[in-house]
TORKOL-4160 file (C-alpha; in steps of 0.2 Angstrom, whole numbers, padded with zeros to 4 digits, m for minus):
413
<pt num="1" X="m0051" Y="0141" Z="m0047"/>
<pt num="2" X="m0037" Y="0127" Z="m0046"/>
<pt num="3" X="m0040" Y="0111" Z="m0056"/>
<pt num="4" X="m0037" Y="0095" Z="m0047"/>
<pt num="5" X="m0021" Y="0092" Z="m0056"/>
<pt num="6" X="m0014" Y="0109" Z="m0051"/>
<pt num="7" X="m0019" Y="0107" Z="m0033"/>
<pt num="8" X="m0010" Y="0090" Z="m0033"/>
<pt num="9" X="0005" Y="0098" Z="m0040"/>
<pt num="10" X="0005" Y="0111" Z="m0027"/>
<pt num="11" X="0005" Y="0098" Z="m0014"/>
<pt num="12" X="0019" Y="0088" Z="m0022"/>
<pt num="13" X="0029" Y="0104" Z="m0024"/>
<pt num="14" X="0026" Y="0109" Z="m0005"/>
<pt num="15" X="0028" Y="0093" Z="0004"/>
<pt num="16" X="0045" Y="0085" Z="0006"/>
<pt num="17" X="0049" Y="0068" Z="0012"/>
<pt num="18" X="0053" Y="0066" Z="0031"/>
<pt num="19" X="0071" Y="0063" Z="0037"/>
<pt num="20" X="0075" Y="0044" Z="0037"/>
<pt num="21" X="0078" Y="0034" Z="0053"/>
<pt num="22" X="0084" Y="0017" Z="0057"/>
<pt num="23" X="0072" Y="0004" Z="0064"/>
<pt num="24" X="0073" Y="m0015" Z="0069"/>
<pt num="25" X="0067" Y="m0026" Z="0055"/>
<pt num="26" X="0054" Y="m0032" Z="0067"/>
<pt num="27" X="0047" Y="m0015" Z="0069"/>
<pt num="28" X="0048" Y="m0010" Z="0050"/>
<pt num="29" X="0031" Y="m0016" Z="0044"/>
<pt num="30" X="0021" Y="m0002" Z="0035"/>
<pt num="31" X="0036" Y="0009" Z="0034"/>
<pt num="32" X="0044" Y="0015" Z="0017"/>
<pt num="33" X="0062" Y="0011" Z="0013"/>
<pt num="34" X="0073" Y="0026" Z="0013"/>
<pt num="35" X="0087" Y="0019" Z="0003"/>
<pt num="36" X="0090" Y="0004" Z="m0009"/>
<pt num="37" X="0094" Y="m0012" Z="0000"/>
<pt num="38" X="0108" Y="m0023" Z="m0009"/>
<pt num="39" X="0109" Y="m0042" Z="m0005"/>
<pt num="40" X="0125" Y="m0047" Z="0005"/>
<pt num="41" X="0123" Y="m0065" Z="0000"/>
<pt num="42" X="0118" Y="m0077" Z="m0014"/>
<pt num="43" X="0101" Y="m0084" Z="m0011"/>
<pt num="44" X="0100" Y="m0098" Z="m0010"/>
<pt num="45" X="0118" Y="m0099" Z="m0004"/>
<pt num="46" X="0120" Y="m0116" Z="m0013"/>
<pt num="47" X="0112" Y="m0128" Z="m0025"/>
<pt num="48" X="0098" Y="m0136" Z="m0016"/>
<pt num="49" X="0084" Y="m0148" Z="m0018"/>
<pt num="50" X="0066" Y="m0143" Z="m0022"/>
<pt num="51" X="0059" Y="m0160" Z="m0017"/>
<pt num="52" X="0060" Y="m0175" Z="m0006"/>
<pt num="53" X="0068" Y="m0188" Z="m0017"/>
<pt num="54" X="0085" Y="m0195" Z="m0024"/>
<pt num="55" X="0100" Y="m0185" Z="m0030"/>
<pt num="56" X="0106" Y="m0193" Z="m0046"/>
<pt num="57" X="0117" Y="m0191" Z="m0062"/>
<pt num="58" X="0106" Y="m0190" Z="m0077"/>
<pt num="59" X="0120" Y="m0198" Z="m0087"/>
<pt num="60" X="0116" Y="m0214" Z="m0077"/>
<pt num="61" X="0097" Y="m0214" Z="m0082"/>
<pt num="62" X="0092" Y="m0223" Z="m0098"/>
<pt num="63" X="0075" Y="m0215" Z="m0101"/>
<pt num="64" X="0066" Y="m0229" Z="m0094"/>
<pt num="65" X="0067" Y="m0239" Z="m0077"/>
<pt num="66" X="0084" Y="m0238" Z="m0069"/>
<pt num="67" X="0091" Y="m0246" Z="m0053"/>
<pt num="68" X="0104" Y="m0236" Z="m0043"/>
<pt num="69" X="0113" Y="m0240" Z="m0027"/>
<pt num="70" X="0108" Y="m0228" Z="m0012"/>
<pt num="71" X="0125" Y="m0223" Z="m0004"/>
<pt num="72" X="0120" Y="m0209" Z="0008"/>
<pt num="73" X="0106" Y="m0198" Z="0014"/>
<pt num="74" X="0107" Y="m0179" Z="0016"/>
<pt num="75" X="0094" Y="m0168" Z="0025"/>
<pt num="76" X="0091" Y="m0149" Z="0026"/>
<pt num="77" X="0104" Y="m0142" Z="0037"/>
<pt num="78" X="0117" Y="m0155" Z="0033"/>
<pt num="79" X="0132" Y="m0154" Z="0022"/>
<pt num="80" X="0134" Y="m0169" Z="0010"/>
<pt num="81" X="0148" Y="m0181" Z="0016"/>
<pt num="82" X="0151" Y="m0188" Z="m0001"/>
<pt num="83" X="0146" Y="m0186" Z="m0019"/>
<pt num="84" X="0136" Y="m0196" Z="m0031"/>
<pt num="85" X="0146" Y="m0208" Z="m0042"/>
<pt num="86" X="0142" Y="m0218" Z="m0057"/>
<pt num="87" X="0126" Y="m0228" Z="m0055"/>
<pt num="88" X="0123" Y="m0221" Z="m0037"/>
<pt num="89" X="0110" Y="m0210" Z="m0029"/>
<pt num="90" X="0109" Y="m0201" Z="m0013"/>
<pt num="91" X="0092" Y="m0199" Z="m0004"/>
<pt num="92" X="0089" Y="m0180" Z="m0001"/>
<pt num="93" X="0076" Y="m0170" Z="0008"/>
<pt num="94" X="0068" Y="m0153" Z="0002"/>
<pt num="95" X="0080" Y="m0139" Z="0005"/>
<pt num="96" X="0096" Y="m0150" Z="0007"/>
<pt num="97" X="0112" Y="m0146" Z="m0003"/>
<pt num="98" X="0115" Y="m0155" Z="m0019"/>
<pt num="99" X="0129" Y="m0168" Z="m0017"/>
<pt num="100" X="0144" Y="m0166" Z="m0029"/>
<pt num="101" X="0141" Y="m0175" Z="m0045"/>
<pt num="102" X="0122" Y="m0175" Z="m0045"/>
<pt num="103" X="0113" Y="m0164" Z="m0058"/>
<pt num="104" X="0095" Y="m0169" Z="m0054"/>
<pt num="105" X="0083" Y="m0174" Z="m0041"/>
<pt num="106" X="0070" Y="m0187" Z="m0044"/>
<pt num="107" X="0054" Y="m0185" Z="m0034"/>
<pt num="108" X="0051" Y="m0199" Z="m0021"/>
<pt num="109" X="0034" Y="m0202" Z="m0029"/>
<pt num="110" X="0043" Y="m0208" Z="m0045"/>
<pt num="111" X="0054" Y="m0220" Z="m0036"/>
<pt num="112" X="0053" Y="m0237" Z="m0027"/>
<pt num="113" X="0066" Y="m0241" Z="m0013"/>
<pt num="114" X="0072" Y="m0259" Z="m0010"/>
<pt num="115" X="0078" Y="m0258" Z="0008"/>
<pt num="116" X="0086" Y="m0275" Z="0008"/>
<pt num="117" X="0096" Y="m0272" Z="m0008"/>
<pt num="118" X="0100" Y="m0254" Z="m0004"/>
<pt num="119" X="0094" Y="m0249" Z="m0021"/>
<pt num="120" X="0081" Y="m0237" Z="m0028"/>
<pt num="121" X="0072" Y="m0240" Z="m0044"/>
<pt num="122" X="0068" Y="m0225" Z="m0054"/>
<pt num="123" X="0056" Y="m0221" Z="m0068"/>
<pt num="124" X="0068" Y="m0209" Z="m0077"/>
<pt num="125" X="0058" Y="m0203" Z="m0092"/>
<pt num="126" X="0057" Y="m0184" Z="m0091"/>
<pt num="127" X="0071" Y="m0182" Z="m0079"/>
<pt num="128" X="0083" Y="m0169" Z="m0087"/>
<pt num="129" X="0099" Y="m0161" Z="m0079"/>
<pt num="130" X="0093" Y="m0147" Z="m0067"/>
<pt num="131" X="0076" Y="m0156" Z="m0063"/>
<pt num="132" X="0070" Y="m0151" Z="m0046"/>
<pt num="133" X="0086" Y="m0141" Z="m0042"/>
<pt num="134" X="0086" Y="m0123" Z="m0037"/>
<pt num="135" X="0103" Y="m0116" Z="m0041"/>
<pt num="136" X="0114" Y="m0105" Z="m0030"/>
<pt num="137" X="0109" Y="m0086" Z="m0032"/>
<pt num="138" X="0093" Y="m0091" Z="m0042"/>
<pt num="139" X="0083" Y="m0079" Z="m0031"/>
<pt num="140" X="0096" Y="m0065" Z="m0029"/>
<pt num="141" X="0115" Y="m0063" Z="m0030"/>
<pt num="142" X="0126" Y="m0054" Z="m0018"/>
<pt num="143" X="0126" Y="m0035" Z="m0023"/>
<pt num="144" X="0110" Y="m0036" Z="m0032"/>
<pt num="145" X="0096" Y="m0024" Z="m0027"/>
<pt num="146" X="0084" Y="m0033" Z="m0016"/>
<pt num="147" X="0072" Y="m0019" Z="m0014"/>
<pt num="148" X="0071" Y="m0001" Z="m0020"/>
<pt num="149" X="0069" Y="0015" Z="m0010"/>
<pt num="150" X="0051" Y="0020" Z="m0009"/>
<pt num="151" X="0045" Y="0003" Z="m0007"/>
<pt num="152" X="0032" Y="0000" Z="0007"/>
<pt num="153" X="0036" Y="m0014" Z="0018"/>
<pt num="154" X="0024" Y="m0029" Z="0019"/>
<pt num="155" X="0026" Y="m0046" Z="0026"/>
<pt num="156" X="0035" Y="m0053" Z="0010"/>
<pt num="157" X="0047" Y="m0038" Z="0009"/>
<pt num="158" X="0052" Y="m0041" Z="0027"/>
<pt num="159" X="0055" Y="m0059" Z="0023"/>
<pt num="160" X="0066" Y="m0054" Z="0009"/>
<pt num="161" X="0076" Y="m0042" Z="0020"/>
<pt num="162" X="0078" Y="m0055" Z="0033"/>
<pt num="163" X="0084" Y="m0068" Z="0020"/>
<pt num="164" X="0097" Y="m0055" Z="0016"/>
<pt num="165" X="0102" Y="m0052" Z="0034"/>
<pt num="166" X="0095" Y="m0035" Z="0036"/>
<pt num="167" X="0091" Y="m0034" Z="0054"/>
<pt num="168" X="0090" Y="m0015" Z="0054"/>
<pt num="169" X="0084" Y="m0004" Z="0039"/>
<pt num="170" X="0083" Y="0014" Z="0035"/>
<pt num="171" X="0065" Y="0020" Z="0033"/>
<pt num="172" X="0055" Y="0035" Z="0033"/>
<pt num="173" X="0044" Y="0037" Z="0049"/>
<pt num="174" X="0026" Y="0033" Z="0048"/>
<pt num="175" X="0016" Y="0050" Z="0048"/>
<pt num="176" X="0004" Y="0055" Z="0062"/>
<pt num="177" X="m0012" Y="0063" Z="0057"/>
<pt num="178" X="m0023" Y="0072" Z="0069"/>
<pt num="179" X="m0041" Y="0074" Z="0065"/>
<pt num="180" X="m0052" Y="0089" Z="0072"/>
<pt num="181" X="m0070" Y="0090" Z="0068"/>
<pt num="182" X="m0078" Y="0108" Z="0069"/>
<pt num="183" X="m0095" Y="0114" Z="0072"/>
<pt num="184" X="m0109" Y="0118" Z="0085"/>
<pt num="185" X="m0120" Y="0105" Z="0077"/>
<pt num="186" X="m0109" Y="0090" Z="0081"/>
<pt num="187" X="m0112" Y="0078" Z="0095"/>
<pt num="188" X="m0101" Y="0063" Z="0099"/>
<pt num="189" X="m0107" Y="0047" Z="0091"/>
<pt num="190" X="m0113" Y="0039" Z="0107"/>
<pt num="191" X="m0125" Y="0053" Z="0110"/>
<pt num="192" X="m0143" Y="0056" Z="0104"/>
<pt num="193" X="m0143" Y="0071" Z="0093"/>
<pt num="194" X="m0155" Y="0085" Z="0098"/>
<pt num="195" X="m0164" Y="0097" Z="0086"/>
<pt num="196" X="m0152" Y="0104" Z="0073"/>
<pt num="197" X="m0138" Y="0092" Z="0078"/>
<pt num="198" X="m0129" Y="0078" Z="0069"/>
<pt num="199" X="m0117" Y="0064" Z="0075"/>
<pt num="200" X="m0099" Y="0067" Z="0072"/>
<pt num="201" X="m0097" Y="0053" Z="0059"/>
<pt num="202" X="m0083" Y="0062" Z="0049"/>
<pt num="203" X="m0070" Y="0060" Z="0064"/>
<pt num="204" X="m0073" Y="0041" Z="0064"/>
<pt num="205" X="m0072" Y="0040" Z="0045"/>
<pt num="206" X="m0056" Y="0051" Z="0043"/>
<pt num="207" X="m0047" Y="0042" Z="0057"/>
<pt num="208" X="m0050" Y="0026" Z="0048"/>
<pt num="209" X="m0044" Y="0033" Z="0032"/>
<pt num="210" X="m0029" Y="0039" Z="0040"/>
<pt num="211" X="m0025" Y="0022" Z="0047"/>
<pt num="212" X="m0029" Y="0014" Z="0030"/>
<pt num="213" X="m0016" Y="0025" Z="0022"/>
<pt num="214" X="m0003" Y="0018" Z="0034"/>
<pt num="215" X="m0003" Y="0032" Z="0047"/>
<pt num="216" X="m0005" Y="0034" Z="0065"/>
<pt num="217" X="m0021" Y="0043" Z="0069"/>
<pt num="218" X="m0025" Y="0054" Z="0083"/>
<pt num="219" X="m0042" Y="0061" Z="0088"/>
<pt num="220" X="m0044" Y="0079" Z="0093"/>
<pt num="221" X="m0063" Y="0078" Z="0096"/>
<pt num="222" X="m0075" Y="0092" Z="0092"/>
<pt num="223" X="m0070" Y="0111" Z="0092"/>
<pt num="224" X="m0085" Y="0122" Z="0093"/>
<pt num="225" X="m0087" Y="0138" Z="0082"/>
<pt num="226" X="m0078" Y="0149" Z="0094"/>
<pt num="227" X="m0061" Y="0156" Z="0089"/>
<pt num="228" X="m0052" Y="0153" Z="0105"/>
<pt num="229" X="m0057" Y="0135" Z="0106"/>
<pt num="230" X="m0053" Y="0132" Z="0088"/>
<pt num="231" X="m0036" Y="0139" Z="0089"/>
<pt num="232" X="m0032" Y="0130" Z="0105"/>
<pt num="233" X="m0036" Y="0113" Z="0096"/>
<pt num="234" X="m0027" Y="0118" Z="0080"/>
<pt num="235" X="m0011" Y="0121" Z="0090"/>
<pt num="236" X="m0013" Y="0104" Z="0098"/>
<pt num="237" X="m0015" Y="0097" Z="0081"/>
<pt num="238" X="0000" Y="0105" Z="0074"/>
<pt num="239" X="0011" Y="0094" Z="0084"/>
<pt num="240" X="0006" Y="0080" Z="0071"/>
<pt num="241" X="0014" Y="0078" Z="0054"/>
<pt num="242" X="m0003" Y="0081" Z="0046"/>
<pt num="243" X="m0018" Y="0090" Z="0053"/>
<pt num="244" X="m0035" Y="0087" Z="0045"/>
<pt num="245" X="m0050" Y="0098" Z="0050"/>
<pt num="246" X="m0067" Y="0094" Z="0045"/>
<pt num="247" X="m0080" Y="0108" Z="0042"/>
<pt num="248" X="m0078" Y="0127" Z="0043"/>
<pt num="249" X="m0069" Y="0130" Z="0027"/>
<pt num="250" X="m0083" Y="0137" Z="0016"/>
<pt num="251" X="m0089" Y="0155" Z="0016"/>
<pt num="252" X="m0102" Y="0155" Z="0030"/>
<pt num="253" X="m0102" Y="0166" Z="0045"/>
<pt num="254" X="m0095" Y="0152" Z="0056"/>
<pt num="255" X="m0083" Y="0146" Z="0044"/>
<pt num="256" X="m0068" Y="0151" Z="0055"/>
<pt num="257" X="m0055" Y="0138" Z="0050"/>
<pt num="258" X="m0045" Y="0148" Z="0037"/>
<pt num="259" X="m0043" Y="0163" Z="0049"/>
<pt num="260" X="m0040" Y="0152" Z="0064"/>
<pt num="261" X="m0026" Y="0143" Z="0055"/>
<pt num="262" X="m0018" Y="0160" Z="0049"/>
<pt num="263" X="m0018" Y="0165" Z="0067"/>
<pt num="264" X="m0009" Y="0150" Z="0072"/>
<pt num="265" X="0005" Y="0154" Z="0059"/>
<pt num="266" X="m0001" Y="0142" Z="0045"/>
<pt num="267" X="0002" Y="0148" Z="0028"/>
<pt num="268" X="m0012" Y="0145" Z="0015"/>
<pt num="269" X="m0006" Y="0136" Z="m0001"/>
<pt num="270" X="m0023" Y="0135" Z="m0009"/>
<pt num="271" X="m0042" Y="0136" Z="m0005"/>
<pt num="272" X="m0055" Y="0129" Z="m0016"/>
<pt num="273" X="m0053" Y="0117" Z="m0031"/>
<pt num="274" X="m0063" Y="0114" Z="m0046"/>
<pt num="275" X="m0069" Y="0097" Z="m0040"/>
<pt num="276" X="m0086" Y="0089" Z="m0035"/>
<pt num="277" X="m0088" Y="0084" Z="m0021"/>
<pt num="278" X="m0075" Y="0095" Z="m0011"/>
<pt num="279" X="m0074" Y="0112" Z="m0019"/>
<pt num="280" X="m0070" Y="0121" Z="m0003"/>
<pt num="281" X="m0055" Y="0111" Z="0002"/>
<pt num="282" X="m0041" Y="0120" Z="0010"/>
<pt num="283" X="m0022" Y="0116" Z="0011"/>
<pt num="284" X="m0008" Y="0125" Z="0020"/>
<pt num="285" X="0008" Y="0122" Z="0029"/>
<pt num="286" X="0017" Y="0127" Z="0045"/>
<pt num="287" X="0034" Y="0132" Z="0040"/>
<pt num="288" X="0049" Y="0123" Z="0050"/>
<pt num="289" X="0054" Y="0139" Z="0058"/>
<pt num="290" X="0037" Y="0141" Z="0066"/>
<pt num="291" X="0035" Y="0123" Z="0073"/>
<pt num="292" X="0042" Y="0118" Z="0090"/>
<pt num="293" X="0054" Y="0105" Z="0083"/>
<pt num="294" X="0059" Y="0113" Z="0067"/>
<pt num="295" X="0049" Y="0101" Z="0056"/>
<pt num="296" X="0036" Y="0107" Z="0044"/>
<pt num="297" X="0017" Y="0102" Z="0046"/>
<pt num="298" X="0004" Y="0099" Z="0033"/>
<pt num="299" X="m0014" Y="0106" Z="0036"/>
<pt num="300" X="m0030" Y="0101" Z="0027"/>
<pt num="301" X="m0047" Y="0109" Z="0029"/>
<pt num="302" X="m0059" Y="0097" Z="0022"/>
<pt num="303" X="m0077" Y="0101" Z="0019"/>
<pt num="304" X="m0090" Y="0096" Z="0032"/>
<pt num="305" X="m0101" Y="0086" Z="0020"/>
<pt num="306" X="m0095" Y="0068" Z="0023"/>
<pt num="307" X="m0093" Y="0062" Z="0005"/>
<pt num="308" X="m0083" Y="0078" Z="0001"/>
<pt num="309" X="m0072" Y="0075" Z="0016"/>
<pt num="310" X="m0069" Y="0057" Z="0011"/>
<pt num="311" X="m0065" Y="0061" Z="m0007"/>
<pt num="312" X="m0054" Y="0075" Z="m0003"/>
<pt num="313" X="m0044" Y="0064" Z="0009"/>
<pt num="314" X="m0042" Y="0051" Z="m0005"/>
<pt num="315" X="m0037" Y="0063" Z="m0018"/>
<pt num="316" X="m0026" Y="0076" Z="m0008"/>
<pt num="317" X="m0022" Y="0070" Z="0010"/>
<pt num="318" X="m0015" Y="0053" Z="0003"/>
<pt num="319" X="m0004" Y="0063" Z="m0009"/>
<pt num="320" X="0004" Y="0072" Z="0006"/>
<pt num="321" X="0006" Y="0056" Z="0015"/>
<pt num="322" X="0015" Y="0048" Z="0000"/>
<pt num="323" X="0026" Y="0063" Z="m0002"/>
<pt num="324" X="0031" Y="0062" Z="0017"/>
<pt num="325" X="0035" Y="0044" Z="0014"/>
<pt num="326" X="0044" Y="0046" Z="m0002"/>
<pt num="327" X="0032" Y="0036" Z="m0012"/>
<pt num="328" X="0032" Y="0040" Z="m0031"/>
<pt num="329" X="0021" Y="0044" Z="m0039"/>
<pt num="330" X="0012" Y="0053" Z="m0024"/>
<pt num="331" X="m0003" Y="0058" Z="m0034"/>
<pt num="332" X="m0018" Y="0047" Z="m0037"/>
<pt num="333" X="m0017" Y="0032" Z="m0049"/>
<pt num="334" X="m0032" Y="0030" Z="m0060"/>
<pt num="335" X="m0037" Y="0013" Z="m0067"/>
<pt num="336" X="m0044" Y="0011" Z="m0084"/>
<pt num="337" X="m0062" Y="0004" Z="m0083"/>
<pt num="338" X="m0078" Y="0001" Z="m0093"/>
<pt num="339" X="m0094" Y="0009" Z="m0087"/>
<pt num="340" X="m0106" Y="m0005" Z="m0081"/>
<pt num="341" X="m0122" Y="0004" Z="m0086"/>
<pt num="342" X="m0130" Y="0018" Z="m0097"/>
<pt num="343" X="m0127" Y="0034" Z="m0088"/>
<pt num="344" X="m0130" Y="0052" Z="m0090"/>
<pt num="345" X="m0118" Y="0064" Z="m0082"/>
<pt num="346" X="m0118" Y="0083" Z="m0082"/>
<pt num="347" X="m0108" Y="0095" Z="m0072"/>
<pt num="348" X="m0097" Y="0111" Z="m0073"/>
<pt num="349" X="m0084" Y="0102" Z="m0062"/>
<pt num="350" X="m0074" Y="0086" Z="m0063"/>
<pt num="351" X="m0084" Y="0074" Z="m0052"/>
<pt num="352" X="m0078" Y="0059" Z="m0042"/>
<pt num="353" X="m0093" Y="0048" Z="m0042"/>
<pt num="354" X="m0095" Y="0033" Z="m0030"/>
<pt num="355" X="m0096" Y="0017" Z="m0040"/>
<pt num="356" X="m0096" Y="m0002" Z="m0038"/>
<pt num="357" X="m0080" Y="m0009" Z="m0045"/>
<pt num="358" X="m0079" Y="m0027" Z="m0052"/>
<pt num="359" X="m0066" Y="m0037" Z="m0061"/>
<pt num="360" X="m0071" Y="m0047" Z="m0075"/>
<pt num="361" X="m0061" Y="m0057" Z="m0089"/>
<pt num="362" X="m0063" Y="m0042" Z="m0099"/>
<pt num="363" X="m0055" Y="m0030" Z="m0086"/>
<pt num="364" X="m0062" Y="m0018" Z="m0073"/>
<pt num="365" X="m0081" Y="m0013" Z="m0074"/>
<pt num="366" X="m0087" Y="0002" Z="m0063"/>
<pt num="367" X="m0105" Y="0005" Z="m0061"/>
<pt num="368" X="m0111" Y="0022" Z="m0054"/>
<pt num="369" X="m0121" Y="0020" Z="m0038"/>
<pt num="370" X="m0138" Y="0029" Z="m0034"/>
<pt num="371" X="m0128" Y="0043" Z="m0025"/>
<pt num="372" X="m0138" Y="0058" Z="m0020"/>
<pt num="373" X="m0124" Y="0071" Z="m0017"/>
<pt num="374" X="m0110" Y="0076" Z="m0004"/>
<pt num="375" X="m0121" Y="0072" Z="0011"/>
<pt num="376" X="m0126" Y="0055" Z="0006"/>
<pt num="377" X="m0113" Y="0044" Z="0015"/>
<pt num="378" X="m0124" Y="0029" Z="0015"/>
<pt num="379" X="m0122" Y="0026" Z="m0003"/>
<pt num="380" X="m0104" Y="0025" Z="m0002"/>
<pt num="381" X="m0104" Y="0009" Z="0008"/>
<pt num="382" X="m0106" Y="0000" Z="m0008"/>
<pt num="383" X="m0092" Y="0009" Z="m0017"/>
<pt num="384" X="m0075" Y="0002" Z="m0021"/>
<pt num="385" X="m0070" Y="0016" Z="m0032"/>
<pt num="386" X="m0073" Y="0034" Z="m0038"/>
<pt num="387" X="m0077" Y="0036" Z="m0057"/>
<pt num="388" X="m0068" Y="0052" Z="m0063"/>
<pt num="389" X="m0081" Y="0060" Z="m0074"/>
<pt num="390" X="m0074" Y="0075" Z="m0083"/>
<pt num="391" X="m0084" Y="0092" Z="m0083"/>
<pt num="392" X="m0097" Y="0093" Z="m0096"/>
<pt num="393" X="m0113" Y="0085" Z="m0102"/>
<pt num="394" X="m0112" Y="0067" Z="m0109"/>
<pt num="395" X="m0122" Y="0052" Z="m0111"/>
<pt num="396" X="m0112" Y="0036" Z="m0107"/>
<pt num="397" X="m0116" Y="0020" Z="m0115"/>
<pt num="398" X="m0113" Y="0003" Z="m0106"/>
<pt num="399" X="m0095" Y="m0002" Z="m0110"/>
<pt num="400" X="m0088" Y="0015" Z="m0113"/>
<pt num="401" X="m0071" Y="0018" Z="m0107"/>
<pt num="402" X="m0069" Y="0028" Z="m0091"/>
<pt num="403" X="m0056" Y="0031" Z="m0077"/>
<pt num="404" X="m0058" Y="0026" Z="m0059"/>
<pt num="405" X="m0049" Y="0029" Z="m0043"/>
<pt num="406" X="m0050" Y="0014" Z="m0032"/>
<pt num="407" X="m0055" Y="0019" Z="m0014"/>
<pt num="408" X="m0042" Y="0016" Z="m0001"/>
<pt num="409" X="m0028" Y="0016" Z="m0014"/>
<pt num="410" X="m0030" Y="0032" Z="m0022"/>
<pt num="411" X="m0011" Y="0035" Z="m0021"/>
<pt num="412" X="m0003" Y="0019" Z="m0026"/>
<pt num="413" X="0013" Y="0012" Z="m0022"/>
């Protein structure tokens, strides 16, 4: 049976980034850059004031109280009409260009203006050349890389691109994930379950995980354990970049997903991974020549038990999402942590155990929850991470080093 590492490597080797496209900067939030972006300007484009105050020559300051003649005023958006001469000052506003001759700005709070005399008294101790001035190109220089390919665009990245004048950017498209729940036992969440039935909670959870991973999410509802219905829904789901099925991937009589996928032209890459929870997880691809638009599709058969489904999404589906978007590394990033309590773990498979994650002055501390197994979704609502316990039998002491996968960020940027 495959290890988690081998399964992730197979996903990385199978999935290729999508083709880049251009979008308006206003529509680029959440996308991933397809190419490096170089600045076309120096930023700031001129020496400018960081404060409201007075532009002065430090050569005129004597280290104590100094009185200078105020000869002009410059505000943001203006061009200074004259420079600063000997024993002169120019009143200046935040963001305004530094007048020629000035080499420092004294904060207005450290000055006293005499309107009748047209002078300003300055307490000049601690004012050195460059004080309260941000130099041209201090933020970035023309030709300098603003952002690298593979960077996911948040508000601050969009601001930096706007500053550089990038009104259109080359990005990788945001993937669409379709979610299909399977099983005769499922009923919609707004219905009261009858005998032997359960609500379709996995669909809601997986759609939310897809959106949290930065994808567009599409619900395909519930497919009953009938081959014709299952294949019809699968074909609909194969229109999306990724299809996630929940349930029907074990070895039971009605675990029809693998054979139904094969009937729809999907090639199996792996089935079953040495992991707990989530051992029955299935991964395959629809090759480009078999899809309607010539683009490959990724398909995941996730176990029906909710925590298994959740964990497999965080470990495996997110890796495929990152590969499609060109994010490296695509595979889960773990965080070094200390275990918050004495804990005994025993298992023949690596276990991803729900835990509370806290940050202290000494670093991350992860405390295992009272988790009762793959069907116990309720316990995970208090979890911020998964402790990656290796296979074997071990008694952990409080403070022992462990590795954790933060939930919602299993494949980092």
